[in-house]
N, C-alpha and C positions, 0 to 999 in steps of 0.2 A: 388153891384159889379158893378163897373166902368170899362169896359175895355178901356185901354189908346191905345194900339196896338199889333200885332199880326207878328210873322213872321212864316213863313212852312218853313218845314224838309223837302226835298226832300225822294222818297223811296229808292234810291239807298244809301243816306248817312244816312240814320234810319237803314237800316240793316247794313250796315259796323259796325256805332255806338253799335251796339247791339250783334255784336261778339264778341266784350272786353268784353262781364259780367264776372265776376270772381265770383268765390264763396269765401263767408265769411271765411272760413276755408279751413281744407285741402290743406295746402300751397295755396290759391287762386288758381286754374288753372282757364284758361278760357274756361268757362265751352260750349260755342257756337262755339268756333274758329272752330270745323270741323261738327258742328250741320247743319242741312239743315231749312233755313230760309226762307220764305214766307209770303209774303201778301196776305188775302184772305178777296174778299169782299161778301157782302149780307150774311153772314152766320147767321143762325138763334142763339139765346143766347140760347134757350133752348137744343142745341148740347152741350153745354160747360158744362164743370163738374167743379164747385165748390169744394176748399178743406176746404174752412173756412166757418164756419156754423153759422154767421149773415151778415149784411148788418147794417150800421148804418142810419138812419133817416135823419139825420144833413146832411151826405159826399153824399147821392142821391138827396137830395133836391139841392145843389152846384151844382152836376152833369147835373141834368134838368136845371138850371138857369143858366151854362153854356153852355147847348143844345139852348136856348132861343135867347143868347145874340148870339151867333158867328152865327145863321139863320138870324141873322139881317145883318150880313156879307156876306150872302150867302153862308156860309159854315157848314157843317151838320158833327159834331163832332165824329158819329157814323157811317163816312163814310168816313175817311179820307184817302188818297191816301199814305200819309206819316205821319208824326209827325207837330206838330207845339208850338212856345213858343210864351208865350202872357202873359202881363203886365197887372197888375190890377192897381188902384188908388190906393197910399197908399203902394206901394210895390216898393221895389229895385230894384229884381232882379226877372228874366221872370218864369215863371211855365211851365213846359214842359206838354204836354198832347200828347199820341199817341195813337193806337189802344192796343185794351190789348194784352196782351201774352200768347198766348195760348201754354204749353207744350204737346207733346205725353207723355204720363205717364199710371200706371197701378195701378189697385186697390186693395184692399188684397185681391178681390176673385181670381188676375190675368186678369182681362178684360182691352184690351186697351180702355184708353179714351182721347180725349182733355181735359186736365185739365188747368183753370185759375190760372195762375201763376202771375201776375199782371193785376189790372185792373176787381177787383170782383164789385164794385160799379157803373164803367162803363156799363158790363154786365147785372146788374140786373137792373139798370135803363134803358137802350134800350128794355129787357125784358119786362118790365112794362110798357112802351112806346109801345108794339107791333111793334119795330122796329129792322130790322135785323142790322149787324155790322160788320166791318171791322175789322179782328185779323190779328198778328203778330203771325204766325203759327212756331213753332218749332218742329221739328224730329230728329232720329237719336241721342239723348242723349248719351253720355258717362252710361252705364249701374251702375256704380259704385258709380253716383252722382245724385239719382235721386231726385225729387223734397221735401223739407223737410218734406210734409205733407199727407196725404192719402187722395186721391178724395174722394167724400163723396159715399157711397154705393147707397143711393139714392137720390144722386144729388141736385136738388133744393127742393126737398120736407123737406131736411134736414136742411134749412137755414131760420133762425128767422130773422126780423125786429125788431133792438132794435133802444131803444133812448140814453140808460146806460145799462152797463155791469152788469147781477146778481150777486149777490157774487158766486162763483165756478162754473162759467160761462165755459163750456169747446168751446175753439174757433176751434179747430181743432184738427187732430189726428197725432200724430208726429210720422213719422216712428223710429225715434234712441232718447235717451236722451240729446246727445248735437246735438239737428236740427238744432241751429241757425250755427253751421257749415257748413252746405247746404243752407244755404240762398242764394240768388241772388241777387248781389248787383247792383240791378240798378240804384241808387243813384251816383253813381260813375261815370256812363255816362251821366245819365240827372236826375243832382241836383234837390233833392225835389219830382221826380215821386213815392215814396214810401210813402209819407207822408199821414196819415189818409184820405184824402180827395178822394183818390184812391182806 
């Protein structure tokens, strides 16, 4: 993995772009337009709640490798003050990297938690390295459009590290049958951010 160059995204631009996030269904409302968006640094990864029941070993290794590469440029990807685009050798398009997107959400039991909407592998890798992490916090979401899967009731205890998916593995506990309608389309504003590496 050879880093060719990178370009920082200022915090105000990052938050402005994030406000343009739309749902994949329900007539594509701008889900964050009237939400409260903010950056928070030095957050304990253990305080964040996953909805995803797995992390992939390969993706975590990529995140850790990126962490090492950017340290050589005096940049800690777990403590970004905004976001960045970066270019790798052999790729024609830039890759986005932002702080994980964390939504205030409700568990099946009715408890309010900070759910990992995007950036599961970034949060998990920071957790394994014993590092605090900067997050993009989203609050005051429209109640009609919750995150498409429930937060895990037992949090990180329910997360399994996988090299590949076993047959019949349950990835998430979805809120409704047509759960894809509640997907947040982050790719439309940061092309490539929802690839498996995140």
